C-alpha positions as CSV (number, residue, x, y, z in Angstrom):
1,X,77.9,34.8,-26.7
2,X,79.8,32.7,-24.1
3,X,82.1,29.8,-24.4
4,X,85.3,28.6,-22.6
5,X,88.1,26.2,-23.4
6,X,91.3,25.2,-21.5
7,X,94.6,25.3,-23.1
8,X,97.9,23.8,-21.9
9,X,100.8,26.2,-22.9
10,X,103.3,25.0,-25.3
11,X,106.5,26.8,-25.8
12,X,106.6,27.2,-29.6
13,X,108.3,30.6,-29.9
14,X,112.0,31.0,-29.6
15,X,111.6,34.7,-29.8
16,X,109.1,34.7,-26.9
17,X,111.4,32.4,-24.7
18,X,114.3,34.8,-25.4
19,X,112.2,37.9,-24.7
20,X,110.9,36.4,-21.5
21,X,114.3,35.5,-20.3
22,X,115.7,39.0,-21.1
23,X,112.9,40.6,-19.3
24,X,113.8,38.6,-16.2
25,X,117.4,39.5,-16.6
26,X,118.8,36.2,-18.1
27,X,120.2,35.1,-21.4
28,X,119.3,32.1,-23.7
29,X,122.0,30.4,-25.6
30,X,121.7,27.7,-28.3
31,X,123.1,24.1,-28.1
32,X,124.7,24.0,-24.7
33,X,124.7,21.9,-21.6
34,X,121.9,22.6,-19.0
35,X,123.3,22.1,-15.4
36,X,121.6,20.4,-12.5
37,X,122.3,18.6,-9.2
38,X,126.0,18.0,-8.3
39,X,127.3,19.2,-11.6
40,X,125.3,16.9,-13.7
41,X,124.6,18.2,-17.3
42,X,122.3,17.3,-20.1
43,X,122.5,18.8,-23.7
44,X,119.6,21.1,-24.8
45,X,118.7,23.2,-27.9
46,X,118.1,26.3,-25.7
47,X,119.5,27.0,-22.2
48,X,118.6,29.7,-19.8
49,X,121.6,30.3,-17.6
50,X,120.7,31.1,-14.1
51,X,122.8,32.2,-11.2
52,X,124.2,29.4,-9.2
53,X,124.6,25.8,-10.5
54,X,121.2,25.1,-12.1
55,X,119.7,26.2,-15.4
56,X,116.4,26.1,-17.3
57,X,116.7,24.1,-20.7
58,X,114.6,23.6,-23.6
59,X,114.5,20.6,-26.0
60,X,113.1,20.8,-29.4
61,X,110.3,18.2,-30.1
62,X,109.1,16.6,-33.2
63,X,106.2,18.9,-33.4
64,X,108.4,21.9,-33.3
65,X,107.6,22.9,-29.8
66,X,110.1,22.9,-26.9
67,X,109.9,20.9,-23.7
68,X,111.4,22.2,-20.6
69,X,114.3,20.3,-19.1
70,X,115.4,21.2,-15.5
71,X,116.4,19.9,-12.2
72,X,113.7,21.3,-10.0
73,X,115.2,20.0,-6.7
74,X,114.8,22.4,-3.7
75,X,114.6,26.1,-4.7
76,X,117.5,26.5,-7.1
77,X,115.2,27.3,-9.9
78,X,112.2,28.9,-8.1
79,X,114.4,31.4,-6.3
80,X,114.9,33.1,-9.8
81,X,111.8,32.1,-11.8
82,X,108.8,31.8,-9.6
83,X,106.3,34.2,-8.4
84,X,106.4,34.1,-4.7
85,X,102.7,34.4,-4.1
86,X,101.8,31.9,-6.9
87,X,104.4,29.5,-5.5
88,X,102.9,29.8,-2.0
89,X,99.4,29.1,-3.2
90,X,100.7,26.1,-5.2
91,X,102.4,24.6,-2.3
92,X,99.2,24.9,-0.3
93,X,97.2,23.2,-3.1
94,X,99.9,20.5,-3.5
95,X,99.7,19.5,0.1
96,X,95.8,19.3,-0.1
97,X,95.7,17.2,-3.2
98,X,98.3,14.8,-1.8
99,X,96.7,14.5,1.5
100,X,93.1,14.0,0.1
101,X,94.7,11.5,-2.5
102,X,93.2,13.6,-5.4
103,X,96.5,13.7,-7.3
104,X,99.2,11.1,-7.8
105,X,102.6,12.3,-6.6
106,X,103.8,12.6,-10.3
107,X,100.7,14.8,-11.1
108,X,101.5,17.0,-8.0
109,X,105.1,17.2,-8.9
110,X,104.4,18.4,-12.4
111,X,102.0,21.0,-11.0
112,X,104.7,22.2,-8.5
113,X,107.4,22.3,-11.2
114,X,105.3,24.8,-13.2
115,X,104.6,26.9,-10.2
116,X,108.5,27.0,-9.7
117,X,108.7,28.9,-13.1
118,X,105.5,30.9,-12.8
119,X,107.2,34.2,-13.2
120,X,108.9,33.0,-16.3
121,X,105.5,31.4,-17.6
122,X,103.9,34.8,-17.3
123,X,106.6,36.6,-19.0
124,X,106.5,33.9,-21.8
125,X,102.8,34.0,-22.2
126,X,102.9,37.8,-22.5
127,X,105.6,37.8,-25.0
128,X,103.9,34.9,-27.0
129,X,100.6,36.9,-26.9
130,X,102.1,40.1,-28.2
131,X,103.8,38.2,-31.0
132,X,100.5,36.7,-32.1
133,X,98.7,39.9,-31.9
134,X,101.3,41.6,-34.1
135,X,101.1,38.8,-36.6
136,X,97.2,39.4,-36.8
137,X,98.0,43.0,-37.6
138,X,96.1,44.0,-34.3
139,X,96.9,46.6,-31.7
140,X,96.9,46.2,-27.8
141,X,97.1,48.2,-24.6
142,X,98.6,46.5,-21.6
143,X,98.1,47.3,-17.9
144,X,99.3,45.7,-14.7
145,X,96.9,45.0,-11.9
146,X,97.6,45.2,-8.0
147,X,97.7,41.4,-7.9
148,X,100.5,41.2,-10.5
149,X,98.1,40.1,-13.4
150,X,98.7,41.7,-16.8
151,X,95.7,42.7,-18.7
152,X,95.7,43.2,-22.5
153,X,93.1,45.0,-24.5
154,X,93.4,43.9,-28.2
155,X,91.4,45.6,-31.1
156,X,91.5,46.0,-34.7
157,X,90.8,49.0,-36.9
158,X,87.2,48.4,-37.9
159,X,84.9,48.4,-35.1
160,X,86.2,50.2,-31.9
161,X,83.5,48.4,-29.8
162,X,84.9,45.0,-30.6
163,X,87.9,44.1,-28.4
164,X,89.5,41.0,-26.9
165,X,90.5,41.2,-23.2
166,X,93.3,38.9,-22.1
167,X,94.3,38.5,-18.5
168,X,97.8,36.8,-17.8
169,X,97.7,36.1,-14.1
170,X,100.8,35.9,-11.9
171,X,101.0,32.1,-12.2
172,X,101.0,32.2,-15.9
173,X,97.3,31.3,-16.5
174,X,95.2,33.2,-19.0
175,X,91.6,34.3,-19.3
176,X,90.3,35.7,-22.5
177,X,87.1,37.5,-23.0
178,X,85.7,38.9,-26.2
179,X,83.4,41.9,-26.1
180,X,81.3,43.7,-28.6
181,X,81.0,40.9,-31.1
182,X,77.9,39.4,-32.6
183,X,77.0,35.8,-33.6
184,X,80.1,33.5,-33.8
185,X,82.4,36.4,-34.7
186,X,83.7,36.3,-31.1
187,X,84.8,32.7,-31.8
188,X,86.7,33.8,-35.0
189,X,88.3,36.8,-33.2
190,X,89.9,34.7,-30.6
191,X,90.8,31.6,-32.6
192,X,94.3,32.8,-33.2
193,X,95.0,32.6,-29.4
194,X,94.7,28.8,-29.5
195,X,98.2,29.0,-30.9
196,X,99.4,29.6,-27.4
197,X,98.9,25.9,-26.7
198,X,96.9,22.8,-27.0
199,X,93.0,23.0,-26.3
200,X,92.3,20.3,-23.8
201,X,88.7,21.2,-23.1
202,X,85.9,23.0,-25.0
203,X,82.2,23.7,-23.8
204,X,79.6,26.1,-24.6
205,X,78.0,27.8,-21.6
206,X,74.3,28.5,-21.2
207,X,75.0,32.2,-22.0
208,X,76.5,31.0,-25.2
209,X,73.0,31.4,-26.8
210,X,72.1,34.6,-25.0
211,X,75.2,36.8,-24.8
212,X,77.6,38.3,-27.2
213,X,80.7,37.7,-25.2
214,X,83.3,34.8,-25.2
215,X,85.1,33.5,-22.2
216,X,88.1,31.4,-22.7
217,X,90.0,29.8,-19.8
218,X,93.6,29.1,-20.3
219,X,95.2,27.4,-17.4
220,X,98.5,25.5,-18.5
221,X,96.7,22.2,-17.9
222,X,96.3,22.8,-14.1
């Protein structure tokens, strides 16, 4: 079976935010000022203190998720939170989209801002995924690929042939594939992963009616 859908990542786990920050060597504190250009500050519910004079902040929204607040000017944030290769590719795509007038400047800027925290995005998505897997009572094996992607094989205790493979790319995007499932069980097996964000697109592929695999694209809204 084959089906895909895109998900825009939402920061909905304080524990995952803190775990990702700790993994990168930074500390997250509650209810403090987030620093930016020329000493300007804004209050945030959570703040990741970075070296220098800029921070990454998080403000809690009405739906319980957290919105990132930061001054992304120059490289004050990306020097610490970006994957270098992912940022380089993003800059190339940014220039192409602007030159071809395919994106508005605000759309392109939002895309670049995510690229500037791509290392943190990957760490957060890994931490959030691990948290969701534990909540489901499942187990996983994680491996890092040469390109920096991290692959999770998630499985239960009933059928060893049934597993969900999740690849978290260096830019923070995810691709999920269910193997060994029959009927609609692959959809059920991956439903909990939608908690990583908001489903923006959903479509059955031709293989949906012929295969027993599920493919789900998660791309942070890019």
